[in-house]
C-alpha positions as CSV (number, residue, x, y, z in Angstrom):
1,X,-10.3,6.2,-16.6
2,X,-10.9,4.2,-13.5
3,X,-8.5,3.7,-10.6
4,X,-6.9,0.3,-10.6
5,X,-7.0,-1.0,-7.0
6,X,-5.2,-4.2,-8.1
7,X,-2.1,-2.2,-9.1
8,X,-2.3,-0.2,-5.8
9,X,-2.5,-3.5,-3.9
10,X,0.6,-4.8,-5.6
11,X,2.5,-1.6,-4.9
12,X,1.5,-1.8,-1.2
13,X,2.6,-5.4,-1.0
14,X,5.9,-4.8,-2.7
15,X,6.6,-1.8,-0.4
16,X,5.7,-3.7,2.7
17,X,7.8,-6.7,1.8
18,X,10.8,-4.6,0.9
19,X,10.8,-3.3,4.4
20,X,10.2,-6.7,5.9
21,X,6.9,-5.6,7.5
22,X,4.4,-8.3,8.1
23,X,0.8,-8.0,6.9
24,X,-0.2,-8.5,10.5
25,X,1.8,-5.4,11.5
26,X,0.3,-3.4,8.7
27,X,-3.2,-4.4,9.7
28,X,-2.6,-3.6,13.3
29,X,-1.3,-0.1,12.3
30,X,-4.6,0.5,10.3
31,X,-6.7,-1.1,13.1
32,X,-8.3,-3.5,10.8
33,X,-8.2,-7.3,10.6
34,X,-5.6,-9.2,8.7
35,X,-8.3,-10.4,6.3
36,X,-9.3,-6.8,5.5
37,X,-5.7,-5.8,4.9
38,X,-5.1,-8.8,2.6
39,X,-8.1,-7.8,0.6
40,X,-6.6,-4.3,0.2
41,X,-3.4,-5.8,-1.1
42,X,-5.3,-8.1,-3.5
43,X,-7.3,-5.2,-4.8
44,X,-10.6,-6.6,-3.8
45,X,-11.2,-4.0,-1.1
46,X,-10.8,-0.3,-1.4
47,X,-8.3,1.5,0.9
48,X,-9.5,4.8,2.4
49,X,-7.5,8.0,2.0
50,X,-6.6,8.0,5.7
51,X,-5.4,4.4,5.5
52,X,-3.3,5.1,2.5
53,X,-1.6,8.1,4.2
54,X,-0.8,5.9,7.2
55,X,0.7,3.2,4.9
56,X,2.8,5.7,2.9
57,X,4.4,6.8,6.2
58,X,4.9,3.3,7.4
59,X,6.3,2.2,4.0
60,X,8.4,5.3,3.6
61,X,7.0,6.1,0.1
62,X,5.7,9.2,-1.5
63,X,1.9,9.2,-1.8
64,X,2.2,9.8,-5.5
65,X,4.0,6.5,-6.0
66,X,0.9,4.6,-5.0
67,X,-1.8,6.6,-6.8
68,X,-0.1,7.4,-10.1
69,X,1.1,5.1,-12.8
70,X,4.3,7.0,-13.6
71,X,5.8,8.2,-10.3
72,X,9.0,6.2,-9.7
73,X,9.5,4.0,-6.7
74,X,12.0,4.8,-4.0
75,X,14.2,1.9,-5.1
76,X,14.4,3.2,-8.7
77,X,15.6,6.6,-7.5
78,X,18.7,5.2,-5.7
């Protein structure tokens, strides 16, 4: 089974938007260009482990939510 970066990108985008964080802010936090960040969200570029950890903190989500298919989102646990 391969990892689906498209699903990860959608989860990242949904988490970012739910906190009203701009893609520019996320890119700045990761110290990458906005174009690179948008490629991560679209699933066309891979995110590094370090970048994903930074995003989980910024987006206030458990790491497992982003990397597994069955871990519930924060919104579904409220």
